FIZA-496067 format. One record per residue (C-alpha): x, y negated, z; residue number from 1; residue in one letter. Coordinates in nm, 2 decimals. Example, Ala and Ser with C-alpha at 12.3 -4.5 7.8 and 13.67 -1.06 7.14 Angstrom:
<recs>
       x       y       z  pos  code
    1.23    0.45    0.78    1     A
    1.37    0.11    0.71    2     S
</recs>
This chain:
<recs>
       x       y       z  pos  code
   -0.12   -0.52    2.81    1     M
   -0.25   -0.71    2.51    2     S
   -0.10   -0.96    2.27    3     F
   -0.30   -1.24    2.43    4     E
   -0.15   -1.14    2.77    5     Q
    0.20   -1.13    2.62    6     L
    0.15   -1.48    2.48    7     Q
    0.04   -1.60    2.82    8     Q
    0.33   -1.44    2.99    9     T
    0.58   -1.60    2.75   10     Q
    0.41   -1.94    2.78   11     T
    0.45   -1.93    3.16   12     A
    0.82   -1.81    3.16   13     V
    1.03   -1.95    2.88   14     Q
    1.39   -1.92    2.77   15     K
    1.55   -2.11    2.49   16     Q
    1.49   -1.89    2.19   17     V
    1.56   -2.01    1.83   18     T
    1.41   -1.83    1.53   19     V
    1.58   -1.84    1.18   20     A
    1.33   -1.79    0.90   21     V
    1.46   -1.69    0.56   22     A
    1.26   -1.82    0.26   23     A
    1.02   -2.00    0.49   24     A
    0.80   -2.14    0.22   25     E
    0.52   -1.90    0.30   26     D
    0.18   -2.02    0.43   27     L
    0.12   -1.73    0.67   28     L
    0.47   -1.74    0.82   29     V
    0.44   -2.12    0.87   30     L
    0.10   -2.06    1.04   31     E
    0.29   -1.84    1.29   32     A
    0.55   -2.11    1.33   33     V
    0.28   -2.37    1.40   34     R
    0.12   -2.15    1.67   35     R
    0.46   -2.09    1.83   36     A
    0.53   -2.46    1.84   37     R
    0.19   -2.54    1.98   38     E
    0.27   -2.31    2.27   39     E
    0.63   -2.44    2.28   40     Q
    0.76   -2.09    2.27   41     L
    1.08   -2.14    2.07   42     C
    1.27   -2.36    1.82   43     D
    1.29   -2.29    1.44   44     F
    1.54   -2.31    1.16   45     L
    1.35   -2.29    0.83   46     L
    1.56   -2.20    0.53   47     Y
    1.42   -2.24    0.19   48     G
    1.38   -2.45   -0.13   49     D
    1.34   -2.81   -0.03   50     R
    1.05   -2.89   -0.27   51     H
    0.85   -2.57   -0.21   52     K
    0.90   -2.58    0.17   53     L
    0.82   -2.95    0.21   54     F
    0.52   -2.93   -0.02   55     D
    0.38   -2.63    0.18   56     T
    0.45   -2.81    0.51   57     L
    0.29   -3.13    0.40   58     E
   -0.02   -2.96    0.27   59     E
   -0.09   -2.71    0.55   60     H
    0.12   -2.78    0.86   61     T
    0.23   -3.15    0.84   62     P
    0.28   -3.16    1.22   63     E
    0.59   -2.94    1.18   64     L
    0.76   -3.21    0.98   65     L
    0.75   -3.44    1.28   66     K
    0.86   -3.17    1.53   67     D
    1.21   -3.22    1.66   68     D
    1.23   -2.85    1.74   69     H
    1.18   -2.75    1.37   70     V
    1.48   -2.80    1.14   71     T
    1.45   -2.75    0.76   72     C
    1.76   -2.64    0.57   73     V
    1.76   -2.65    0.19   74     H
    1.88   -2.35    0.00   75     T
    1.89   -2.31   -0.38   76     S
    1.75   -1.96   -0.39   77     D
    1.61   -1.68   -0.17   78     E
    1.94   -1.49   -0.16   79     V
    2.12   -1.78   -0.01   80     I
    1.83   -1.85    0.23   81     A
    1.87   -1.49    0.36   82     C
    2.24   -1.52    0.39   83     Q
    2.23   -1.85    0.58   84     Q
    1.95   -1.73    0.82   85     A
    2.15   -1.42    0.89   86     V
    2.46   -1.63    0.95   87     R
    2.28   -1.85    1.19   88     A
    2.19   -1.55    1.40   89     V
    2.54   -1.40    1.38   90     R
    2.69   -1.73    1.50   91     Q
    2.44   -1.75    1.79   92     N
    2.27   -2.06    1.64   93     E
    1.95   -1.85    1.64   94     A
    1.83   -1.54    1.84   95     N
    1.57   -1.40    1.61   96     V
    1.57   -1.34    1.23   97     L
    1.23   -1.36    1.05   98     M
    1.15   -1.27    0.69   99     K
    0.95   -1.52    0.49  100     G
    0.85   -1.51    0.12  101     N
    1.13   -1.28    0.01  102     V
    1.15   -0.91   -0.08  103     P
    1.25   -0.68    0.20  104     T
    1.54   -0.55    0.00  105     S
    1.69   -0.90   -0.03  106     T
    1.69   -0.98    0.34  107     I
    1.81   -0.63    0.43  108     L
    2.11   -0.67    0.20  109     K
    2.21   -0.98    0.40  110     A
    2.14   -0.80    0.73  111     V
    2.35   -0.50    0.64  112     L
    2.64   -0.69    0.49  113     N
    2.95   -0.53    0.66  114     K
    3.14   -0.86    0.70  115     E
    2.86   -1.12    0.75  116     H
    2.55   -0.92    0.85  117     G
    2.39   -0.82    1.18  118     L
    2.52   -0.46    1.21  119     R
    2.57   -0.35    1.57  120     S
    2.69    0.01    1.51  121     G
    2.34    0.14    1.57  122     K
    2.09    0.28    1.32  123     L
    1.83    0.02    1.23  124     L
    1.47    0.13    1.27  125     S
    1.12    0.00    1.26  126     H
    0.92   -0.02    1.59  127     V
    0.55   -0.11    1.57  128     A
    0.36   -0.21    1.88  129     I
   -0.02   -0.15    1.86  130     F
   -0.30   -0.29    2.07  131     E
   -0.56   -0.01    2.01  132     V
   -0.92   -0.05    2.13  133     P
   -0.98    0.20    2.40  134     G
   -0.62    0.27    2.47  135     Y
   -0.52    0.09    2.80  136     D
   -0.16    0.00    2.71  137     K
    0.05   -0.09    2.41  138     F
    0.12    0.21    2.18  139     L
    0.47    0.21    2.02  140     Y
    0.51    0.39    1.68  141     I
    0.84    0.46    1.52  142     T
    0.97    0.48    1.25  143     D
    0.71    0.38    1.00  144     A
    0.91    0.15    0.78  145     G
    1.29    0.21    0.76  146     M
    1.42    0.57    0.77  147     N
    1.26    0.80    0.52  148     I
    1.34    1.16    0.65  149     A
    1.55    1.12    0.95  150     P
    1.78    1.39    1.08  151     T
    1.78    1.51    1.44  152     L
    2.07    1.27    1.52  153     E
    1.89    0.98    1.35  154     E
    1.57    1.06    1.54  155     K
    1.77    1.03    1.86  156     Q
    1.88    0.68    1.76  157     H
    1.53    0.59    1.64  158     I
    1.39    0.71    1.97  159     L
    1.64    0.51    2.18  160     Q
    1.58    0.20    1.98  161     N
    1.21    0.22    2.06  162     A
    1.29    0.29    2.43  163     V
    1.50   -0.02    2.43  164     S
    1.22   -0.23    2.29  165     I
    0.97   -0.08    2.54  166     A
    1.21   -0.17    2.83  167     H
    1.24   -0.53    2.71  168     K
    0.86   -0.54    2.69  169     M
    0.84   -0.44    3.05  170     G
    0.79   -0.06    3.04  171     V
    1.03    0.08    3.29  172     E
    1.01    0.45    3.21  173     L
    0.83    0.50    2.87  174     P
    0.68    0.83    2.79  175     T
    0.78    0.96    2.44  176     V
    0.59    1.21    2.23  177     A
    0.78    1.35    1.93  178     P
    0.49    1.43    1.70  179     L
    0.43    1.75    1.50  180     A
    0.13    1.94    1.36  181     A
    0.15    2.20    1.65  182     V
    0.24    2.21    2.01  183     E
    0.46    2.52    1.98  184     V
    0.80    2.55    1.82  185     V
    0.79    2.69    1.47  186     N
    1.12    2.75    1.30  187     P
    0.96    2.68    0.97  188     N
    0.85    2.33    1.08  189     M
    1.15    2.10    1.14  190     S
    0.93    1.84    1.31  191     A
    0.86    2.10    1.59  192     S
    1.22    2.22    1.63  193     T
    1.35    1.86    1.63  194     D
    1.09    1.76    1.89  195     A
    1.19    2.05    2.12  196     A
    1.56    1.97    2.09  197     L
    1.49    1.60    2.17  198     L
    1.29    1.71    2.47  199     T
    1.58    1.93    2.59  200     Q
    1.83    1.65    2.53  201     M
    1.63    1.42    2.75  202     N
    1.61    1.68    3.03  203     R
    1.99    1.72    3.01  204     R
    2.05    1.35    3.03  205     G
    2.16    1.30    2.67  206     Q
    1.86    1.07    2.61  207     I
    1.81    0.83    2.90  208     K
    1.56    0.57    3.02  209     G
    1.25    0.76    2.92  210     C
    1.05    1.09    2.95  211     I
    1.03    1.30    2.63  212     V
    0.80    1.60    2.58  213     D
    0.73    1.77    2.25  214     G
    0.63    1.89    2.01  215     P
    0.29    1.74    2.06  216     L
    0.01    1.69    1.81  217     A
   -0.14    1.34    1.80  218     L
   -0.45    1.43    1.99  219     D
   -0.25    1.58    2.28  220     N
   -0.01    1.29    2.29  221     A
   -0.28    1.02    2.35  222     I
   -0.59    1.20    2.48  223     N
   -0.58    1.36    2.83  224     Q
   -0.89    1.58    2.77  225     K
   -0.75    1.72    2.44  226     A
   -0.42    1.80    2.62  227     A
   -0.61    1.97    2.91  228     E
   -0.82    2.18    2.67  229     K
   -0.51    2.32    2.52  230     K
   -0.35    2.38    2.86  231     G
   -0.08    2.12    2.81  232     I
    0.04    1.96    3.13  233     H
    0.32    1.70    3.14  234     S
    0.39    1.34    3.22  235     E
    0.37    1.26    2.85  236     V
    0.06    1.46    2.72  237     A
   -0.24    1.23    2.70  238     G
   -0.03    0.94    2.83  239     N
    0.23    0.86    2.55  240     A
    0.38    0.51    2.53  241     D
    0.59    0.59    2.22  242     I
    0.50    0.82    1.93  243     L
    0.80    0.94    1.74  244     L
    0.68    1.04    1.39  245     V
    0.87    1.30    1.18  246     P
    0.89    1.10    0.85  247     T
    0.82    0.76    0.72  248     V
    0.52    0.89    0.52  249     E
    0.35    1.02    0.84  250     S
    0.44    0.70    1.02  251     G
    0.31    0.48    0.74  252     N
   -0.02    0.67    0.73  253     I
   -0.07    0.65    1.10  254     L
    0.02    0.28    1.11  255     Y
   -0.23    0.19    0.84  256     K
   -0.50    0.42    0.98  257     S
   -0.49    0.24    1.31  258     L
   -0.52   -0.10    1.14  259     I
   -0.79   -0.02    0.89  260     Y
   -0.99    0.25    1.08  261     F
   -0.94    0.16    1.44  262     A
   -0.92   -0.22    1.40  263     S
   -0.59   -0.22    1.60  264     A
   -0.37   -0.52    1.63  265     K
    0.00   -0.48    1.56  266     V
    0.33   -0.65    1.59  267     G
    0.65   -0.50    1.47  268     A
    1.03   -0.56    1.48  269     V
    1.34   -0.40    1.34  270     I
    1.56   -0.27    1.63  271     A
    1.92   -0.17    1.63  272     G
    2.07   -0.49    1.49  273     A
    2.25   -0.76    1.69  274     K
    1.91   -0.95    1.73  275     A
    1.54   -0.87    1.68  276     P
    1.42   -0.89    1.32  277     I
    1.07   -0.97    1.21  278     V
    1.03   -0.79    0.88  279     L
    0.66   -0.80    0.81  280     T
    0.52   -0.74    0.46  281     S
    0.42   -1.04    0.25  282     R
    0.07   -0.88    0.25  283     S
    0.05   -0.86    0.63  284     D
   -0.21   -1.08    0.80  285     S
   -0.13   -1.40    0.98  286     S
   -0.22   -1.23    1.31  287     E
    0.03   -0.95    1.24  288     S
    0.31   -1.20    1.17  289     K
    0.22   -1.39    1.49  290     W
    0.21   -1.08    1.70  291     N
    0.55   -0.97    1.55  292     S
    0.70   -1.31    1.63  293     L
    0.57   -1.28    1.99  294     L
    0.74   -0.94    2.03  295     V
    1.06   -1.06    1.88  296     A
    1.07   -1.37    2.11  297     I
    1.00   -1.15    2.41  298     K
    1.28   -0.90    2.32  299     T
    1.52   -1.18    2.24  300     A
    1.46   -1.34    2.58  301     E
    1.59   -1.03    2.75  302     D
    1.92   -1.06    2.55  303     M
    1.99   -1.42    2.65  304     L
</recs>
């Protein structure tokens, strides 16, 4: 699977998805909106300052101003833009929330609001989907952006969020590798003990819908020859769909290494809320924002 194939699949089979964009006056975000409308993938509600938003649209994507499937909603500041975009999703006027030119903390405050936000009772976590040259399927990495040093219980929720996204992306029984520095359980390394416990929880039916095996080092999780050399034989070793990282630092390093050293393509969503959330960094490329939007639309379709 590639992002190009994902786009083709969604173009062929469409459901009515609407994306609410908070603080939409962002050139790269509007480029992703333009591409989505060219493919007629979804509708948009664009929340933002009238003058900044219309000036940006007129200069760079004037066709969106004439598109009946794009609605612009004026908001006086970015806080209100986030609140109204979140409210649109909560009230089922939209199916996906997308971050525009606004700090992550501002939109998350609206998402996590106990009365008016998008809490579902689940832990929110970041799921990144990579198209890596030489790897013959999507590689899911979690959590590289939300939870700093998750406990065992939090890792279970993070894992199940990623499994849910993989299911919606068409992976029936994803293989999950909880990563550590070694393949044996070391009581002094919490990553290894947590990985072993998650594996046992999966075998006892406490974690469903996937196959978990760990601890595994990165090479043994994604490379069959490396696993064989170390005598590791399982359905996960050398064949992982999902890499569960022990901390946000390790996830962030792996995430950026794949992009900058391996020229991987990436799309990412926040899972665990009432709807998919596209929470890309303002420094992310236009392609990453586009890929993230594709993933969010795909996962939202499954919820309609």
